[in-house]
N, C-alpha and C positions, 0 to 999 in steps of 0.2 A: 414592456420595460425599456427603458432608454438606457443606452450604454453610453457613458461620457469618456469622452478623450483621458489619458493619462494626465497626471495633473505635472507640468513641466517647470519645477523649481529653478529660481536663478541662482544659479553656483558662485561659491566665491572661487576666489583667484588662488592656486599654489602660492608657495613664496617664490618658486622661480619664474613665475607669470607676472608676479609683482614686481619682481626685479628688472623684469625687459619692459615692462608697461612704458616708462618714460619715453625711451625709445622707440615703442612702438606708435606711440601718440604723437611725438614730435615730428612724422610726417605726413599726418592727416590734419582736418579742419583749420579753424580758425586758432589765432592763439587765443580768444575767449572760450572757444569750444575744449581746446586742451585745458586750458585753466578751470574750466568747470568741472572737468573731469577729475582733475587731481584737489579740488576743494570738496568735491562730493566725497573721495575718498578719505580725506581729512576730517570731516564732519560726520558721515557714516548718516546723513539724512536722505530722506526720498528724493527721487529727481524732481518733483513737483515742488517741493518744498523749496529747493536750490533756484530751479528755474524762474520762480516767483518771488525771489528775495528781491527786496528794495534796501536803499542805503538807509532809511530810517530803522530798519531791524538791527543796522550792524552798531555794535559800540567798540569801536578799535582799543579804548583806552582801557575800559575793563575784559577786553579779549571776550566779549559775549556776542552771541546771536539771538534774538529775542524774536521765534517765529508768532506770532498771533495765533490763537486758536482757530480760529476762522479758516487758516490756512493750513491746519493740520489733521491729519486723519481720523486722529481720536476725537479731535474738536477741542483739546487742551492746548493751552500757552506751552511752547517749549522752549528752554533756553539750551541754547548749544555752546558749550565752552570752548573757544578756539584757541588753538596751537599755535606756538611762532609761527610755524610754516604756512598755516592757513592765515594767519597776519598778514604776513609778507605776498601772498596771494591776492590778496584783497587789496594791497596796498598796488599790486602791479596790475589790477584788474582798474583800480583807480586811473592807472595813469594811461592805460589804452581807452578807455571809454571817455574820459577826462571831465566827467562828473559824480559827485556826490551828492547830489539833490534828493532830498530824503525819497522822493517818489518814484525817484528813475531806478529802472531793474540794474542788479548786480551784471546781469546775462539778458539784453535787450535782445529782440528778434531782429535780424540784419536787415529785414524789410521794413518793420515796423517800430521803431524805437519805444514807441507805448505800450507795445505788447511784450510779454516774455518771450526766450527763447524758445524755438520750437519742441514740443515734446519728442519728436523723432530724434534731433540734434545728436545729442551725445550716443545713443546706441547705433547711428550713422557712422559716427566716427570709428566708433569700436570695431562695426563690420570691414571699414576700409583698412583699419589698422589691421585686419584678421585675428581679430580678438573674440568676436562674434561668430563663432561657427559651430557645426554641428553640437559641441560641448556646450555651447548656451551662456557663455557669459555675457552679462547684460549690465548695463550702469547700476540695476537695482542690487546686482550681487556685490557692490562694494561694501553693501551694509551686511551682506554674509561674511565678507572679507575680514571687514573690522571684528564682528562678533567672534568670529575663531578666534583671531589674533588674541582679542581681550579675554575670553575663557583660558585660554592656552597660558598667557600671561597671567591667571590666578586672580584677575579682577571678580569681584564680589558680582554674582550672577544679575542681583536687583541693580547693581550700577550699570551692567552693561544691557541690562533691559530700559533702563530710563535714557540711557544715553540714545538708545535707537526709539526712544518715544512709545514703548510699548505699555510703559504704566505713567501716571502721572508724576511729576519731578519736583519736588520742593527743594531740594539740597543740590548744590551741583560740585562740592568741593572735591569729594572723590573722582568724579566726572573729569574735574579741571586737568587732576593728575593722568589720569587714564589717557584724555585725549592729547596730552603732553608726550606721554611715552608713544602713542601711536604716531604722532607725528613725526617723533624721533626714528620710531623705527622705520617708517617709509622714507624718510630722508635717507637712513643708511642704506636700504635697499637701491638707492640710485646710484651709489657710489660713492 
């Protein structure tokens, strides 16, 4: 019989850690890496979905991010409501990258702009910030952080699961309110 190593789940951040996160990240990585981590928290998407995002998926006017099914783990298109804070970050990204061409990545690779940010970039920044230690907070833990908060706030479990793209999503109005509230909460934590 083969003995498998114990599963190590990505943990969620506690409220006090979440409050310290902006200061911890301010000293590491590039501005784009810091914005990637903030947008990851605000959208609760998987890191691969964030890194592969292109401007053609983003609709700033309707505050929606349409991730095509071929980029999603479950293979279904996913609509991510964007909070006011997420929109502000996207505009900041535009100012840094100086592009909104449809096929351009939001987070291009520093060595080759035709490729997305490297898979290890965000977690490496978390290590340098002292957040990815033996207690194992990794970028994917942003999803658990959001999920914990949303459940504690009384949002419908199905709405939370839809936001995390665990089930197919047809309607987004409740998720829009949830993501606005989540953005407001994160903003309140940073002072």
